[in-house]
C-alpha positions in Angstrom: 64.8 -175.1 -13.6 61.1 -174.7 -13.5 60.0 -175.5 -10.0 56.3 -175.6 -10.8 56.9 -178.3 -13.5 59.0 -180.3 -11.2 56.3 -180.2 -8.4 53.7 -181.2 -11.0 55.8 -184.1 -12.1 56.4 -185.3 -8.6 52.6 -185.1 -7.9 52.0 -187.3 -10.9 54.7 -189.8 -9.8 53.1 -190.0 -6.3 49.6 -190.4 -7.9 50.6 -193.3 -10.2 51.9 -195.3 -7.2 48.2 -196.1 -6.7 48.5 -198.4 -9.8 50.2 -200.9 -7.5 46.9 -201.3 -5.6 44.7 -202.0 -8.6 44.2 -205.8 -8.5 43.6 -207.6 -11.7 41.6 -210.8 -12.1 44.5 -212.8 -13.5 47.0 -214.4 -11.2 50.8 -214.4 -11.4 52.5 -217.3 -13.3 52.1 -220.5 -11.3 50.6 -218.6 -8.4 47.4 -218.0 -6.6 48.2 -214.3 -6.0 46.5 -211.7 -8.2 48.6 -209.5 -10.3 48.3 -205.8 -9.9 48.3 -203.2 -12.7 51.8 -202.0 -12.1 53.2 -205.5 -12.3 51.1 -206.1 -15.5 52.4 -202.9 -17.1 56.0 -203.7 -16.2 55.7 -207.2 -17.6 54.2 -205.9 -20.9 57.0 -203.4 -21.3 59.7 -206.2 -21.1 57.6 -208.4 -23.3 57.5 -205.6 -25.9 61.3 -205.2 -25.8 62.0 -209.0 -26.0 59.3 -209.8 -28.6 59.5 -206.7 -30.9 61.2 -208.7 -33.7 58.0 -210.6 -34.1 55.9 -207.6 -35.0 54.0 -207.7 -38.3 55.4 -204.3 -39.2 58.4 -202.2 -38.1 57.7 -200.5 -34.8 59.1 -197.8 -32.6 59.8 -200.0 -29.5 60.1 -197.0 -27.2 56.7 -195.8 -28.1 55.2 -199.3 -27.5 56.9 -199.4 -24.1 55.4 -196.0 -23.3 52.0 -197.3 -24.4 52.1 -200.4 -22.2 53.5 -198.6 -19.2 50.7 -196.0 -19.3 47.7 -197.8 -20.8 46.2 -198.9 -17.5 46.9 -195.7 -15.4 43.3 -194.6 -16.0 42.3 -197.6 -13.8 43.4 -195.7 -10.8 40.1 -193.9 -11.1 38.0 -196.1 -13.5 39.0 -199.5 -12.0 40.0 -202.6 -13.8 37.4 -204.1 -16.1 37.9 -207.9 -16.6 38.2 -208.6 -20.3 35.5 -211.2 -20.1 33.1 -209.1 -18.1 29.6 -209.5 -19.4 28.2 -206.5 -17.6 30.7 -203.7 -18.5 32.3 -203.2 -21.8 36.1 -203.5 -21.7 36.5 -200.7 -24.4 37.4 -197.1 -23.6 34.7 -195.5 -21.5 33.8 -192.0 -20.4 35.1 -192.9 -17.0 38.5 -193.7 -18.5 38.5 -190.4 -20.5 37.9 -188.5 -17.3 40.6 -190.4 -15.5 43.1 -189.8 -18.3 42.4 -186.1 -18.2 42.7 -185.9 -14.4 45.7 -188.1 -13.9 47.8 -187.0 -16.9 46.6 -183.5 -16.3 48.8 -183.4 -13.2 51.8 -183.2 -15.5 53.0 -180.0 -17.2 50.9 -179.3 -20.2 53.3 -180.6 -22.9 53.9 -183.9 -21.1 50.2 -184.3 -20.3 49.3 -183.8 -23.9 52.0 -186.4 -25.0 50.8 -189.0 -22.5 47.1 -188.5 -23.4 48.0 -188.8 -27.1 49.9 -192.0 -26.5 47.0 -193.4 -24.4 44.5 -192.4 -27.1 46.7 -194.1 -29.8 46.8 -197.3 -27.8 43.0 -197.2 -27.2 42.3 -196.6 -30.9 44.5 -199.6 -31.8 45.2 -198.5 -35.4 48.9 -197.8 -35.6 51.5 -200.5 -35.8 52.7 -199.6 -32.3 49.2 -199.8 -30.9 48.5 -203.1 -32.5 51.7 -204.6 -31.2 51.1 -203.1 -27.7 47.6 -204.6 -27.7 49.1 -208.0 -28.7 51.2 -207.9 -25.6 48.2 -207.0 -23.5 46.3 -210.0 -24.8 49.2 -212.4 -24.6 50.3 -212.0 -21.0 47.0 -213.1 -19.4 46.9 -216.1 -21.8 50.3 -217.2 -20.6 49.2 -216.7 -17.0 46.0 -218.7 -17.4 47.8 -221.6 -19.2 50.4 -221.6 -16.4 47.6 -221.8 -13.8 45.6 -224.7 -15.2 43.0 -222.4 -16.6 43.2 -219.7 -14.0 40.5 -217.1 -14.6 38.9 -219.1 -17.4 37.9 -221.8 -14.8 37.2 -219.3 -12.0 34.8 -217.3 -14.1 33.5 -219.9 -16.5 35.0 -218.4 -19.6 34.7 -220.7 -22.6 36.9 -221.4 -25.6 34.8 -219.2 -28.0 35.2 -216.1 -25.7 38.9 -216.7 -25.3 39.5 -217.2 -29.0 37.5 -214.1 -29.9 39.4 -211.9 -27.4 42.8 -213.3 -28.1 42.6 -213.3 -31.9 43.4 -209.6 -31.7 47.0 -210.7 -31.1 47.3 -211.4 -34.9 46.9 -207.7 -35.7 50.2 -207.0 -34.1 52.0 -210.3 -34.7 50.9 -213.3 -36.8 53.9 -215.2 -35.4 52.9 -214.7 -31.8 49.2 -215.4 -32.7 50.2 -218.8 -34.2 51.9 -219.6 -30.9 48.9 -218.3 -28.8 46.4 -220.1 -30.9 48.4 -223.3 -30.3 48.2 -222.6 -26.5 44.5 -222.1 -26.7 43.9 -225.3 -28.5 46.3 -227.2 -26.2 44.3 -225.8 -23.3 41.1 -227.4 -24.7 42.9 -230.7 -25.1 44.2 -230.5 -21.5 40.7 -229.8 -20.3 41.5 -226.4 -18.7 39.4 -224.5 -21.3 36.0 -225.7 -22.2 34.3 -225.6 -25.6 30.5 -225.1 -25.6 
């Protein structure tokens, strides 16, 4: 047994507990409590397992699960950026890169390299697994907002065009899920919980 590796792994496990304290803008289903990043990641992992059959292409489900479980770990240092933020770009930033290197760098080198590679693959969004993982990441807040009568859309004045633009990325991972999501978006307009400009 390599004691140094074990101690590094335990240090990482303790560090990622901080993910539970990163509050997201979206609220839990039918709730007024904000979701945290750990809850979000757990939910995406289960969604990926349950919805994998709807992927456009064959995928390695375990890899998708790893992606969604680690994709927001960088927010321990970089913070959560609201997808509809008009001041700060939601795409990968230098802050997130530094966070990935620091946090995953707590692990033994081989594991650190694997985690960084999976995180980078998710961020690039080019592989079948990354496309499906990103679909899950876009779907969950949509489901939350529709369950909360507009949720963050109403709270932050987000219009139909913005929602449609951001959520249309779902089709890259699953056209089937996108068809469902598009229906929810249009239904939200009809119900008056999402405004068209």
